[in-house]
PDB file with SEQRES, HELIX, SHEET and CRYST1 records, atoms N, CA, C and O in Angstrom:
SEQRES   1 A   90  MET THR VAL PHE ALA GLU SER LEU THR GLU HIS MET LEU          
SEQRES   2 A   90  LYS ASN GLY SER ARG MET ARG GLU PHE ALA GLU ALA TYR          
SEQRES   3 A   90  VAL SER SER ARG ALA ARG ILE GLY LEU PRO PRO VAL SER          
SEQRES   4 A   90  ALA ASP ASP ILE VAL TYR ALA ARG ALA VAL GLU ILE VAL          
SEQRES   5 A   90  ALA GLU ARG MET ARG ARG VAL ASP LEU LEU THR GLY ARG          
SEQRES   6 A   90  GLU VAL ALA ALA ALA CYS GLU ALA ARG LYS PRO ARG PHE          
SEQRES   7 A   90  SER GLY TRP ALA ALA ASN SER SER SER ILE ASN LEU              
HELIX    1 AA1 THR A    2  ARG A   32  1                                  31    
HELIX    2 AA2 ALA A   40  ARG A   55  1                                  16    
HELIX    3 AA3 VAL A   59  LEU A   61  5                                   3    
HELIX    4 AA4 GLY A   64  ARG A   74  1                                  11    
HELIX    5 AA5 LYS A   75  PHE A   78  5                                   4    
HELIX    6 AA6 TRP A   81  ASN A   84  1                                   4    
CRYST1    1.000    1.000    1.000  90.00  90.00  90.00 P 1           1          
ATOM      1  N   MET A   1      84.401  87.468 123.210  1.00  0.00           N  
ATOM      2  CA  MET A   1      85.827  87.645 123.131  1.00  0.00           C  
ATOM      3  C   MET A   1      86.281  87.966 121.712  1.00  0.00           C  
ATOM      4  O   MET A   1      87.231  88.731 121.544  1.00  0.00           O  
ATOM      5  N   THR A   2      85.652  87.423 120.705  1.00  0.00           N  
ATOM      6  CA  THR A   2      86.095  87.688 119.340  1.00  0.00           C  
ATOM      7  C   THR A   2      85.949  89.156 118.971  1.00  0.00           C  
ATOM      8  O   THR A   2      86.748  89.679 118.194  1.00  0.00           O  
ATOM      9  N   VAL A   3      84.943  89.825 119.514  1.00  0.00           N  
ATOM     10  CA  VAL A   3      84.786  91.252 119.251  1.00  0.00           C  
ATOM     11  C   VAL A   3      85.991  92.010 119.813  1.00  0.00           C  
ATOM     12  O   VAL A   3      86.518  92.917 119.169  1.00  0.00           O  
ATOM     13  N   PHE A   4      86.417  91.633 121.011  1.00  0.00           N  
ATOM     14  CA  PHE A   4      87.591  92.272 121.598  1.00  0.00           C  
ATOM     15  C   PHE A   4      88.830  92.008 120.742  1.00  0.00           C  
ATOM     16  O   PHE A   4      89.591  92.931 120.450  1.00  0.00           O  
ATOM     17  N   ALA A   5      89.031  90.761 120.344  1.00  0.00           N  
ATOM     18  CA  ALA A   5      90.201  90.402 119.539  1.00  0.00           C  
ATOM     19  C   ALA A   5      90.185  91.135 118.197  1.00  0.00           C  
ATOM     20  O   ALA A   5      91.223  91.610 117.737  1.00  0.00           O  
ATOM     21  N   GLU A   6      89.030  91.226 117.580  1.00  0.00           N  
ATOM     22  CA  GLU A   6      88.921  91.942 116.307  1.00  0.00           C  
ATOM     23  C   GLU A   6      89.189  93.428 116.492  1.00  0.00           C  
ATOM     24  O   GLU A   6      89.854  94.048 115.662  1.00  0.00           O  
ATOM     25  N   SER A   7      88.683  93.995 117.559  1.00  0.00           N  
ATOM     26  CA  SER A   7      88.925  95.412 117.842  1.00  0.00           C  
ATOM     27  C   SER A   7      90.400  95.664 118.121  1.00  0.00           C  
ATOM     28  O   SER A   7      90.956  96.676 117.696  1.00  0.00           O  
ATOM     29  N   LEU A   8      91.025  94.742 118.834  1.00  0.00           N  
ATOM     30  CA  LEU A   8      92.461  94.863 119.113  1.00  0.00           C  
ATOM     31  C   LEU A   8      93.258  94.793 117.816  1.00  0.00           C  
ATOM     32  O   LEU A   8      94.185  95.577 117.611  1.00  0.00           O  
ATOM     33  N   THR A   9      92.904  93.867 116.953  1.00  0.00           N  
ATOM     34  CA  THR A   9      93.583  93.739 115.660  1.00  0.00           C  
ATOM     35  C   THR A   9      93.430  95.011 114.847  1.00  0.00           C  
ATOM     36  O   THR A   9      94.408  95.523 114.301  1.00  0.00           O  
ATOM     37  N   GLU A  10      92.228  95.519 114.763  1.00  0.00           N  
ATOM     38  CA  GLU A  10      91.963  96.738 114.004  1.00  0.00           C  
ATOM     39  C   GLU A  10      92.776  97.915 114.561  1.00  0.00           C  
ATOM     40  O   GLU A  10      93.380  98.677 113.806  1.00  0.00           O  
ATOM     41  N   HIS A  11      92.781  98.047 115.870  1.00  0.00           N  
ATOM     42  CA  HIS A  11      93.520  99.144 116.494  1.00  0.00           C  
ATOM     43  C   HIS A  11      95.016  99.026 116.210  1.00  0.00           C  
ATOM     44  O   HIS A  11      95.670 100.021 115.897  1.00  0.00           O  
ATOM     45  N   MET A  12      95.552  97.822 116.317  1.00  0.00           N  
ATOM     46  CA  MET A  12      96.992  97.631 116.102  1.00  0.00           C  
ATOM     47  C   MET A  12      97.377  97.854 114.646  1.00  0.00           C  
ATOM     48  O   MET A  12      98.443  98.405 114.372  1.00  0.00           O  
ATOM     49  N   LEU A  13      96.542  97.442 113.716  1.00  0.00           N  
ATOM     50  CA  LEU A  13      96.839  97.678 112.309  1.00  0.00           C  
ATOM     51  C   LEU A  13      96.823  99.167 111.984  1.00  0.00           C  
ATOM     52  O   LEU A  13      97.619  99.652 111.181  1.00  0.00           O  
ATOM     53  N   LYS A  14      95.920  99.867 112.610  1.00  0.00           N  
ATOM     54  CA  LYS A  14      95.784 101.296 112.342  1.00  0.00           C  
ATOM     55  C   LYS A  14      96.846 102.132 113.062  1.00  0.00           C  
ATOM     56  O   LYS A  14      97.344 103.110 112.502  1.00  0.00           O  
ATOM     57  N   ASN A  15      97.196 101.760 114.290  1.00  0.00           N  
ATOM     58  CA  ASN A  15      98.051 102.601 115.125  1.00  0.00           C  
ATOM     59  C   ASN A  15      99.351 101.939 115.580  1.00  0.00           C  
ATOM     60  O   ASN A  15     100.091 102.521 116.374  1.00  0.00           O  
ATOM     61  N   GLY A  16      99.633 100.751 115.097  1.00  0.00           N  
ATOM     62  CA  GLY A  16     100.777  99.986 115.590  1.00  0.00           C  
ATOM     63  C   GLY A  16     102.115 100.681 115.484  1.00  0.00           C  
ATOM     64  O   GLY A  16     102.899 100.657 116.433  1.00  0.00           O  
ATOM     65  N   SER A  17     102.393 101.296 114.358  1.00  0.00           N  
ATOM     66  CA  SER A  17     103.691 101.952 114.160  1.00  0.00           C  
ATOM     67  C   SER A  17     103.881 103.116 115.129  1.00  0.00           C  
ATOM     68  O   SER A  17     104.948 103.276 115.723  1.00  0.00           O  
ATOM     69  N   ARG A  18     102.853 103.910 115.278  1.00  0.00           N  
ATOM     70  CA  ARG A  18     102.922 105.060 116.180  1.00  0.00           C  
ATOM     71  C   ARG A  18     103.060 104.599 117.630  1.00  0.00           C  
ATOM     72  O   ARG A  18     103.809 105.185 118.412  1.00  0.00           O  
ATOM     73  N   MET A  19     102.325 103.542 117.973  1.00  0.00           N  
ATOM     74  CA  MET A  19     102.415 103.014 119.334  1.00  0.00           C  
ATOM     75  C   MET A  19     103.796 102.419 119.598  1.00  0.00           C  
ATOM     76  O   MET A  19     104.321 102.531 120.706  1.00  0.00           O  
ATOM     77  N   ARG A  20     104.381 101.791 118.589  1.00  0.00           N  
ATOM     78  CA  ARG A  20     105.725 101.224 118.717  1.00  0.00           C  
ATOM     79  C   ARG A  20     106.742 102.343 118.967  1.00  0.00           C  
ATOM     80  O   ARG A  20     107.629 102.193 119.807  1.00  0.00           O  
ATOM     81  N   GLU A  21     106.623 103.450 118.251  1.00  0.00           N  
ATOM     82  CA  GLU A  21     107.533 104.578 118.451  1.00  0.00           C  
ATOM     83  C   GLU A  21     107.440 105.098 119.882  1.00  0.00           C  
ATOM     84  O   GLU A  21     108.458 105.354 120.526  1.00  0.00           O  
ATOM     85  N   PHE A  22     106.216 105.252 120.372  1.00  0.00           N  
ATOM     86  CA  PHE A  22     106.030 105.697 121.744  1.00  0.00           C  
ATOM     87  C   PHE A  22     106.679 104.716 122.714  1.00  0.00           C  
ATOM     88  O   PHE A  22     107.383 105.125 123.637  1.00  0.00           O  
ATOM     89  N   ALA A  23     106.445 103.423 122.506  1.00  0.00           N  
ATOM     90  CA  ALA A  23     106.980 102.406 123.410  1.00  0.00           C  
ATOM     91  C   ALA A  23     108.502 102.416 123.421  1.00  0.00           C  
ATOM     92  O   ALA A  23     109.115 102.284 124.480  1.00  0.00           O  
ATOM     93  N   GLU A  24     109.115 102.571 122.258  1.00  0.00           N  
ATOM     94  CA  GLU A  24     110.580 102.621 122.188  1.00  0.00           C  
ATOM     95  C   GLU A  24     111.121 103.855 122.925  1.00  0.00           C  
ATOM     96  O   GLU A  24     112.141 103.772 123.609  1.00  0.00           O  
ATOM     97  N   ALA A  25     110.447 104.977 122.788  1.00  0.00           N  
ATOM     98  CA  ALA A  25     110.858 106.192 123.503  1.00  0.00           C  
ATOM     99  C   ALA A  25     110.704 105.998 125.012  1.00  0.00           C  
ATOM    100  O   ALA A  25     111.554 106.431 125.790  1.00  0.00           O  
ATOM    101  N   TYR A  26     109.627 105.352 125.413  1.00  0.00           N  
ATOM    102  CA  TYR A  26     109.382 105.084 126.831  1.00  0.00           C  
ATOM    103  C   TYR A  26     110.453 104.160 127.403  1.00  0.00           C  
ATOM    104  O   TYR A  26     110.954 104.394 128.503  1.00  0.00           O  
ATOM    105  N   VAL A  27     110.800 103.120 126.666  1.00  0.00           N  
ATOM    106  CA  VAL A  27     111.842 102.186 127.111  1.00  0.00           C  
ATOM    107  C   VAL A  27     113.174 102.924 127.248  1.00  0.00           C  
ATOM    108  O   VAL A  27     113.904 102.707 128.215  1.00  0.00           O  
ATOM    109  N   SER A  28     113.493 103.781 126.301  1.00  0.00           N  
ATOM    110  CA  SER A  28     114.733 104.567 126.364  1.00  0.00           C  
ATOM    111  C   SER A  28     114.742 105.513 127.561  1.00  0.00           C  
ATOM    112  O   SER A  28     115.759 105.662 128.238  1.00  0.00           O  
ATOM    113  N   SER A  29     113.618 106.138 127.811  1.00  0.00           N  
ATOM    114  CA  SER A  29     113.511 107.050 128.957  1.00  0.00           C  
ATOM    115  C   SER A  29     113.732 106.305 130.268  1.00  0.00           C  
ATOM    116  O   SER A  29     114.428 106.793 131.158  1.00  0.00           O  
ATOM    117  N   ARG A  30     113.141 105.130 130.380  1.00  0.00           N  
ATOM    118  CA  ARG A  30     113.332 104.311 131.583  1.00  0.00           C  
ATOM    119  C   ARG A  30     114.806 103.958 131.762  1.00  0.00           C  
ATOM    120  O   ARG A  30     115.334 104.018 132.873  1.00  0.00           O  
ATOM    121  N   ALA A  31     115.457 103.595 130.680  1.00  0.00           N  
ATOM    122  CA  ALA A  31     116.875 103.220 130.761  1.00  0.00           C  
ATOM    123  C   ALA A  31     117.721 104.421 131.183  1.00  0.00           C  
ATOM    124  O   ALA A  31     118.647 104.277 131.981  1.00  0.00           O  
ATOM    125  N   ARG A  32     117.409 105.599 130.655  1.00  0.00           N  
ATOM    126  CA  ARG A  32     118.174 106.810 130.990  1.00  0.00           C  
ATOM    127  C   ARG A  32     118.108 107.150 132.467  1.00  0.00           C  
ATOM    128  O   ARG A  32     119.091 107.617 133.044  1.00  0.00           O  
ATOM    129  N   ILE A  33     116.956 106.920 133.082  1.00  0.00           N  
ATOM    130  CA  ILE A  33     116.836 107.281 134.497  1.00  0.00           C  
ATOM    131  C   ILE A  33     117.112 106.108 135.433  1.00  0.00           C  
ATOM    132  O   ILE A  33     116.923 106.210 136.645  1.00  0.00           O  
ATOM    133  N   GLY A  34     117.560 104.996 134.858  1.00  0.00           N  
ATOM    134  CA  GLY A  34     118.006 103.879 135.674  1.00  0.00           C  
ATOM    135  C   GLY A  34     116.935 102.917 136.153  1.00  0.00           C  
ATOM    136  O   GLY A  34     117.170 102.154 137.090  1.00  0.00           O  
ATOM    137  N   LEU A  35     115.768 102.935 135.534  1.00  0.00           N  
ATOM    138  CA  LEU A  35     114.716 101.985 135.900  1.00  0.00           C  
ATOM    139  C   LEU A  35     114.965 100.646 135.205  1.00  0.00           C  
ATOM    140  O   LEU A  35     115.649 100.599 134.182  1.00  0.00           O  
ATOM    141  N   PRO A  36     114.427  99.577 135.741  1.00  0.00           N  
ATOM    142  CA  PRO A  36     114.616  98.266 135.117  1.00  0.00           C  
ATOM    143  C   PRO A  36     114.067  98.246 133.682  1.00  0.00           C  
ATOM    144  O   PRO A  36     113.095  98.938 133.379  1.00  0.00           O  
ATOM    145  N   PRO A  37     114.682  97.462 132.816  1.00  0.00           N  
ATOM    146  CA  PRO A  37     114.214  97.401 131.426  1.00  0.00           C  
ATOM    147  C   PRO A  37     112.848  96.711 131.322  1.00  0.00           C  
ATOM    148  O   PRO A  37     112.513  95.825 132.108  1.00  0.00           O  
ATOM    149  N   VAL A  38     112.090  97.141 130.343  1.00  0.00           N  
ATOM    150  CA  VAL A  38     110.806  96.523 130.024  1.00  0.00           C  
ATOM    151  C   VAL A  38     110.759  96.287 128.521  1.00  0.00           C  
ATOM    152  O   VAL A  38     111.480  96.931 127.759  1.00  0.00           O  
ATOM    153  N   SER A  39     109.915  95.371 128.108  1.00  0.00           N  
ATOM    154  CA  SER A  39     109.768  95.052 126.695  1.00  0.00           C  
ATOM    155  C   SER A  39     108.874  96.082 126.013  1.00  0.00           C  
ATOM    156  O   SER A  39     107.799  96.414 126.513  1.00  0.00           O  
ATOM    157  N   ALA A  40     109.329  96.584 124.867  1.00  0.00           N  
ATOM    158  CA  ALA A  40     108.507  97.516 124.098  1.00  0.00           C  
ATOM    159  C   ALA A  40     107.214  96.840 123.655  1.00  0.00           C  
ATOM    160  O   ALA A  40     106.169  97.490 123.602  1.00  0.00           O  
ATOM    161  N   ASP A  41     107.264  95.552 123.337  1.00  0.00           N  
ATOM    162  CA  ASP A  41     106.046  94.823 122.961  1.00  0.00           C  
ATOM    163  C   ASP A  41     105.035  94.830 124.097  1.00  0.00           C  
ATOM    164  O   ASP A  41     103.838  95.012 123.872  1.00  0.00           O  
ATOM    165  N   ASP A  42     105.521  94.631 125.322  1.00  0.00           N  
ATOM    166  CA  ASP A  42     104.609  94.652 126.467  1.00  0.00           C  
ATOM    167  C   ASP A  42     103.955  96.016 126.623  1.00  0.00           C  
ATOM    168  O   ASP A  42     102.768  96.104 126.936  1.00  0.00           O  
ATOM    169  N   ILE A  43     104.715  97.070 126.409  1.00  0.00           N  
ATOM    170  CA  ILE A  43     104.178  98.433 126.506  1.00  0.00           C  
ATOM    171  C   ILE A  43     103.128  98.650 125.424  1.00  0.00           C  
ATOM    172  O   ILE A  43     102.049  99.174 125.703  1.00  0.00           O  
ATOM    173  N   VAL A  44     103.431  98.253 124.198  1.00  0.00           N  
ATOM    174  CA  VAL A  44     102.499  98.435 123.082  1.00  0.00           C  
ATOM    175  C   VAL A  44     101.190  97.715 123.358  1.00  0.00           C  
ATOM    176  O   VAL A  44     100.114  98.299 123.229  1.00  0.00           O  
ATOM    177  N   TYR A  45     101.280  96.445 123.740  1.00  0.00           N  
ATOM    178  CA  TYR A  45     100.057  95.681 123.949  1.00  0.00           C  
ATOM    179  C   TYR A  45      99.295  96.118 125.190  1.00  0.00           C  
ATOM    180  O   TYR A  45      98.064  96.098 125.191  1.00  0.00           O  
ATOM    181  N   ALA A  46      99.987  96.506 126.228  1.00  0.00           N  
ATOM    182  CA  ALA A  46      99.289  96.987 127.424  1.00  0.00           C  
ATOM    183  C   ALA A  46      98.474  98.232 127.097  1.00  0.00           C  
ATOM    184  O   ALA A  46      97.322  98.363 127.511  1.00  0.00           O  
ATOM    185  N   ARG A  47      99.085  99.134 126.355  1.00  0.00           N  
ATOM    186  CA  ARG A  47      98.375 100.364 125.991  1.00  0.00           C  
ATOM    187  C   ARG A  47      97.236 100.081 125.017  1.00  0.00           C  
ATOM    188  O   ARG A  47      96.157 100.662 125.139  1.00  0.00           O  
ATOM    189  N   ALA A  48      97.467  99.194 124.055  1.00  0.00           N  
ATOM    190  CA  ALA A  48      96.420  98.859 123.091  1.00  0.00           C  
ATOM    191  C   ALA A  48      95.222  98.221 123.789  1.00  0.00           C  
ATOM    192  O   ALA A  48      94.077  98.558 123.489  1.00  0.00           O  
ATOM    193  N   VAL A  49      95.480  97.306 124.712  1.00  0.00           N  
ATOM    194  CA  VAL A  49      94.398  96.667 125.455  1.00  0.00           C  
ATOM    195  C   VAL A  49      93.637  97.713 126.261  1.00  0.00           C  
ATOM    196  O   VAL A  49      92.408  97.685 126.324  1.00  0.00           O  
ATOM    197  N   GLU A  50      94.363  98.624 126.868  1.00  0.00           N  
ATOM    198  CA  GLU A  50      93.718  99.676 127.651  1.00  0.00           C  
ATOM    199  C   GLU A  50      92.811 100.539 126.770  1.00  0.00           C  
ATOM    200  O   GLU A  50      91.678 100.832 127.150  1.00  0.00           O  
ATOM    201  N   ILE A  51      93.296 100.940 125.615  1.00  0.00           N  
ATOM    202  CA  ILE A  51      92.520 101.795 124.712  1.00  0.00           C  
ATOM    203  C   ILE A  51      91.285 101.063 124.201  1.00  0.00           C  
ATOM    204  O   ILE A  51      90.182 101.610 124.219  1.00  0.00           O  
ATOM    205  N   VAL A  52      91.470  99.826 123.745  1.00  0.00           N  
ATOM    206  CA  VAL A  52      90.338  99.055 123.213  1.00  0.00           C  
ATOM    207  C   VAL A  52      89.316  98.775 124.314  1.00  0.00           C  
ATOM    208  O   VAL A  52      88.110  98.852 124.080  1.00  0.00           O  
ATOM    209  N   ALA A  53      89.792  98.454 125.498  1.00  0.00           N  
ATOM    210  CA  ALA A  53      88.882  98.170 126.607  1.00  0.00           C  
ATOM    211  C   ALA A  53      88.063  99.402 126.985  1.00  0.00           C  
ATOM    212  O   ALA A  53      86.890  99.280 127.337  1.00  0.00           O  
ATOM    213  N   GLU A  54      88.666 100.581 126.915  1.00  0.00           N  
ATOM    214  CA  GLU A  54      87.938 101.808 127.224  1.00  0.00           C  
ATOM    215  C   GLU A  54      86.821 102.062 126.221  1.00  0.00           C  
ATOM    216  O   GLU A  54      85.780 102.617 126.573  1.00  0.00           O  
ATOM    217  N   ARG A  55      87.035 101.659 124.981  1.00  0.00           N  
ATOM    218  CA  ARG A  55      86.056 101.910 123.929  1.00  0.00           C  
ATOM    219  C   ARG A  55      84.921 100.897 123.903  1.00  0.00           C  
ATOM    220  O   ARG A  55      83.853 101.174 123.357  1.00  0.00           O  
ATOM    221  N   MET A  56      85.141  99.750 124.477  1.00  0.00           N  
ATOM    222  CA  MET A  56      84.151  98.671 124.382  1.00  0.00           C  
ATOM    223  C   MET A  56      83.202  98.666 125.567  1.00  0.00           C  
ATOM    224  O   MET A  56      83.554  99.079 126.672  1.00  0.00           O  
ATOM    225  N   ARG A  57      82.018  98.200 125.318  1.00  0.00           N  
ATOM    226  CA  ARG A  57      81.065  97.933 126.383  1.00  0.00           C  
ATOM    227  C   ARG A  57      81.254  96.502 126.846  1.00  0.00           C  
ATOM    228  O   ARG A  57      81.719  95.649 126.090  1.00  0.00           O  
ATOM    229  N   ARG A  58      80.901  96.252 128.054  1.00  0.00           N  
ATOM    230  CA  ARG A  58      80.883  94.905 128.611  1.00  0.00           C  
ATOM    231  C   ARG A  58      82.249  94.226 128.608  1.00  0.00           C  
ATOM    232  O   ARG A  58      82.328  93.000 128.681  1.00  0.00           O  
ATOM    233  N   VAL A  59      83.312  94.999 128.524  1.00  0.00           N  
ATOM    234  CA  VAL A  59      84.644  94.403 128.551  1.00  0.00           C  
ATOM    235  C   VAL A  59      84.948  93.829 129.930  1.00  0.00           C  
ATOM    236  O   VAL A  59      85.841  92.994 130.078  1.00  0.00           O  
ATOM    237  N   ASP A  60      84.206  94.279 130.934  1.00  0.00           N  
ATOM    238  CA  ASP A  60      84.408  93.761 132.286  1.00  0.00           C  
ATOM    239  C   ASP A  60      84.093  92.272 132.391  1.00  0.00           C  
ATOM    240  O   ASP A  60      84.446  91.628 133.379  1.00  0.00           O  
ATOM    241  N   LEU A  61      83.435  91.730 131.384  1.00  0.00           N  
ATOM    242  CA  LEU A  61      83.129  90.306 131.390  1.00  0.00           C  
ATOM    243  C   LEU A  61      84.300  89.450 130.885  1.00  0.00           C  
ATOM    244  O   LEU A  61      84.258  88.225 130.992  1.00  0.00           O  
ATOM    245  N   LEU A  62      85.327  90.080 130.344  1.00  0.00           N  
ATOM    246  CA  LEU A  62      86.498  89.346 129.875  1.00  0.00           C  
ATOM    247  C   LEU A  62      87.422  89.030 131.041  1.00  0.00           C  
ATOM    248  O   LEU A  62      87.575  89.830 131.965  1.00  0.00           O  
ATOM    249  N   THR A  63      88.025  87.877 130.987  1.00  0.00           N  
ATOM    250  CA  THR A  63      89.027  87.532 131.995  1.00  0.00           C  
ATOM    251  C   THR A  63      90.399  87.945 131.495  1.00  0.00           C  
ATOM    252  O   THR A  63      90.590  88.180 130.302  1.00  0.00           O  
ATOM    253  N   GLY A  64      91.339  88.030 132.398  1.00  0.00           N  
ATOM    254  CA  GLY A  64      92.717  88.338 132.021  1.00  0.00           C  
ATOM    255  C   GLY A  64      93.271  87.311 131.051  1.00  0.00           C  
ATOM    256  O   GLY A  64      94.050  87.642 130.157  1.00  0.00           O  
ATOM    257  N   ARG A  65      92.868  86.078 131.230  1.00  0.00           N  
ATOM    258  CA  ARG A  65      93.325  85.002 130.348  1.00  0.00           C  
ATOM    259  C   ARG A  65      92.815  85.216 128.920  1.00  0.00           C  
ATOM    260  O   ARG A  65      93.540  84.959 127.959  1.00  0.00           O  
ATOM    261  N   GLU A  66      91.572  85.684 128.779  1.00  0.00           N  
ATOM    262  CA  GLU A  66      91.010  85.943 127.449  1.00  0.00           C  
ATOM    263  C   GLU A  66      91.720  87.113 126.770  1.00  0.00           C  
ATOM    264  O   GLU A  66      91.979  87.074 125.567  1.00  0.00           O  
ATOM    265  N   VAL A  67      92.030  88.144 127.539  1.00  0.00           N  
ATOM    266  CA  VAL A  67      92.756  89.289 126.997  1.00  0.00           C  
ATOM    267  C   VAL A  67      94.151  88.852 126.548  1.00  0.00           C  
ATOM    268  O   VAL A  67      94.598  89.216 125.461  1.00  0.00           O  
ATOM    269  N   ALA A  68      94.832  88.077 127.380  1.00  0.00           N  
ATOM    270  CA  ALA A  68      96.167  87.591 127.022  1.00  0.00           C  
ATOM    271  C   ALA A  68      96.118  86.729 125.766  1.00  0.00           C  
ATOM    272  O   ALA A  68      96.999  86.829 124.912  1.00  0.00           O  
ATOM    273  N   ALA A  69      95.106  85.890 125.646  1.00  0.00           N  
ATOM    274  CA  ALA A  69      94.971  85.036 124.461  1.00  0.00           C  
ATOM    275  C   ALA A  69      94.758  85.884 123.210  1.00  0.00           C  
ATOM    276  O   ALA A  69      95.312  85.580 122.153  1.00  0.00           O  
ATOM    277  N   ALA A  70      93.962  86.939 123.323  1.00  0.00           N  
ATOM    278  CA  ALA A  70      93.736  87.816 122.173  1.00  0.00           C  
ATOM    279  C   ALA A  70      95.027  88.498 121.760  1.00  0.00           C  
ATOM    280  O   ALA A  70      95.300  88.626 120.567  1.00  0.00           O  
ATOM    281  N   CYS A  71      95.826  88.937 122.719  1.00  0.00           N  
ATOM    282  CA  CYS A  71      97.105  89.583 122.412  1.00  0.00           C  
ATOM    283  C   CYS A  71      98.059  88.595 121.750  1.00  0.00           C  
ATOM    284  O   CYS A  71      98.666  88.901 120.724  1.00  0.00           O  
ATOM    285  N   GLU A  72      98.186  87.435 122.330  1.00  0.00           N  
ATOM    286  CA  GLU A  72      99.104  86.431 121.791  1.00  0.00           C  
ATOM    287  C   GLU A  72      98.693  85.999 120.393  1.00  0.00           C  
ATOM    288  O   GLU A  72      99.552  85.776 119.539  1.00  0.00           O  
ATOM    289  N   ALA A  73      97.413  85.879 120.148  1.00  0.00           N  
ATOM    290  CA  ALA A  73      96.931  85.462 118.838  1.00  0.00           C  
ATOM    291  C   ALA A  73      97.191  86.532 117.782  1.00  0.00           C  
ATOM    292  O   ALA A  73      97.318  86.215 116.600  1.00  0.00           O  
ATOM    293  N   ARG A  74      97.270  87.769 118.189  1.00  0.00           N  
ATOM    294  CA  ARG A  74      97.439  88.870 117.236  1.00  0.00           C  
ATOM    295  C   ARG A  74      98.892  89.260 117.027  1.00  0.00           C  
ATOM    296  O   ARG A  74      99.200  89.857 115.995  1.00  0.00           O  
ATOM    297  N   LYS A  75      99.783  88.965 117.921  1.00  0.00           N  
ATOM    298  CA  LYS A  75     101.174  89.409 117.819  1.00  0.00           C  
ATOM    299  C   LYS A  75     101.859  89.040 116.511  1.00  0.00           C  
ATOM    300  O   LYS A  75     102.497  89.912 115.921  1.00  0.00           O  
ATOM    301  N   PRO A  76     101.770  87.808 116.018  1.00  0.00           N  
ATOM    302  CA  PRO A  76     102.477  87.480 114.774  1.00  0.00           C  
ATOM    303  C   PRO A  76     102.028  88.310 113.576  1.00  0.00           C  
ATOM    304  O   PRO A  76     102.805  88.513 112.643  1.00  0.00           O  
ATOM    305  N   ARG A  77     100.797  88.788 113.589  1.00  0.00           N  
ATOM    306  CA  ARG A  77     100.295  89.579 112.467  1.00  0.00           C  
ATOM    307  C   ARG A  77     100.973  90.939 112.360  1.00  0.00           C  
ATOM    308  O   ARG A  77     100.945  91.564 111.300  1.00  0.00           O  
ATOM    309  N   PHE A  78     101.579  91.399 113.444  1.00  0.00           N  
ATOM    310  CA  PHE A  78     102.112  92.756 113.465  1.00  0.00           C  
ATOM    311  C   PHE A  78     103.633  92.779 113.427  1.00  0.00           C  
ATOM    312  O   PHE A  78     104.237  93.792 113.780  1.00  0.00           O  
ATOM    313  N   SER A  79     104.252  91.708 113.016  1.00  0.00           N  
ATOM    314  CA  SER A  79     105.706  91.641 113.031  1.00  0.00           C  
ATOM    315  C   SER A  79     106.343  92.618 112.053  1.00  0.00           C  
ATOM    316  O   SER A  79     107.539  92.891 112.155  1.00  0.00           O  
ATOM    317  N   GLY A  80     105.585  93.143 111.121  1.00  0.00           N  
ATOM    318  CA  GLY A  80     106.134  94.071 110.146  1.00  0.00           C  
ATOM    319  C   GLY A  80     106.179  95.507 110.587  1.00  0.00           C  
ATOM    320  O   GLY A  80     106.677  96.352 109.844  1.00  0.00           O  
ATOM    321  N   TRP A  81     105.675  95.828 111.780  1.00  0.00           N  
ATOM    322  CA  TRP A  81     105.664  97.237 112.222  1.00  0.00           C  
ATOM    323  C   TRP A  81     107.039  97.848 112.168  1.00  0.00           C  
ATOM    324  O   TRP A  81     107.258  98.860 111.503  1.00  0.00           O  
ATOM    325  N   ALA A  82     107.973  97.223 112.877  1.00  0.00           N  
ATOM    326  CA  ALA A  82     109.303  97.805 113.021  1.00  0.00           C  
ATOM    327  C   ALA A  82     109.993  97.899 111.675  1.00  0.00           C  
ATOM    328  O   ALA A  82     110.728  98.855 111.426  1.00  0.00           O  
ATOM    329  N   ALA A  83     109.775  96.940 110.811  1.00  0.00           N  
ATOM    330  CA  ALA A  83     110.406  96.962 109.497  1.00  0.00           C  
ATOM    331  C   ALA A  83     109.897  98.126 108.660  1.00  0.00           C  
ATOM    332  O   ALA A  83     110.613  98.642 107.802  1.00  0.00           O  
ATOM    333  N   ASN A  84     108.666  98.534 108.910  1.00  0.00           N  
ATOM    334  CA  ASN A  84     108.077  99.632 108.139  1.00  0.00           C  
ATOM    335  C   ASN A  84     108.355 101.003 108.755  1.00  0.00           C  
ATOM    336  O   ASN A  84     108.060 102.026 108.137  1.00  0.00           O  
ATOM    337  N   SER A  85     108.903 101.036 109.936  1.00  0.00           N  
ATOM    338  CA  SER A  85     109.167 102.300 110.600  1.00  0.00           C  
ATOM    339  C   SER A  85     110.616 102.705 110.386  1.00  0.00           C  
ATOM    340  O   SER A  85     111.520 101.899 110.604  1.00  0.00           O  
ATOM    341  N   SER A  86     110.846 103.916 109.971  1.00  0.00           N  
ATOM    342  CA  SER A  86     112.199 104.349 109.639  1.00  0.00           C  
ATOM    343  C   SER A  86     113.053 104.646 110.860  1.00  0.00           C  
ATOM    344  O   SER A  86     114.281 104.640 110.765  1.00  0.00           O  
ATOM    345  N   SER A  87     112.432 104.907 112.007  1.00  0.00           N  
ATOM    346  CA  SER A  87     113.221 105.323 113.171  1.00  0.00           C  
ATOM    347  C   SER A  87     113.381 104.251 114.231  1.00  0.00           C  
ATOM    348  O   SER A  87     113.930 104.526 115.298  1.00  0.00           O  
ATOM    349  N   ILE A  88     112.929 103.057 113.975  1.00  0.00           N  
ATOM    350  CA  ILE A  88     112.966 102.033 115.005  1.00  0.00           C  
ATOM    351  C   ILE A  88     113.898 100.897 114.598  1.00  0.00           C  
ATOM    352  O   ILE A  88     113.781 100.344 113.504  1.00  0.00           O  
ATOM    353  N   ASN A  89     114.808 100.564 115.476  1.00  0.00           N  
ATOM    354  CA  ASN A  89     115.690  99.433 115.253  1.00  0.00           C  
ATOM    355  C   ASN A  89     115.478  98.447 116.374  1.00  0.00           C  
ATOM    356  O   ASN A  89     115.736  98.755 117.538  1.00  0.00           O  
ATOM    357  N   LEU A  90     115.012  97.268 116.034  1.00  0.00           N  
ATOM    358  CA  LEU A  90     114.788  96.244 117.054  1.00  0.00           C  
ATOM    359  C   LEU A  90     115.879  95.228 117.027  1.00  0.00           C  
ATOM    360  O   LEU A  90     115.863  94.284 117.817  1.00  0.00           O  
TER     361      LEU A  90                                                      
END                                                                             
């Protein structure tokens, strides 16, 4: 599990701002067409987990609980994304 968590951290540090921009655009698009609101954080982490899982071997051995724990453990480290992005207001 630590390999997954480390890979998730690395991916988020490298791509977090860009992923946040995509998530904010996606949330706005959903609102425009009348779909229920979703959290941009949920979109960011869902996509990050998907990308990291595709790159890793043996990820099928992880449980959903382990993936959720890795996400929750990493979230506080990325609180500066939005502050560093010029086009995102949270």
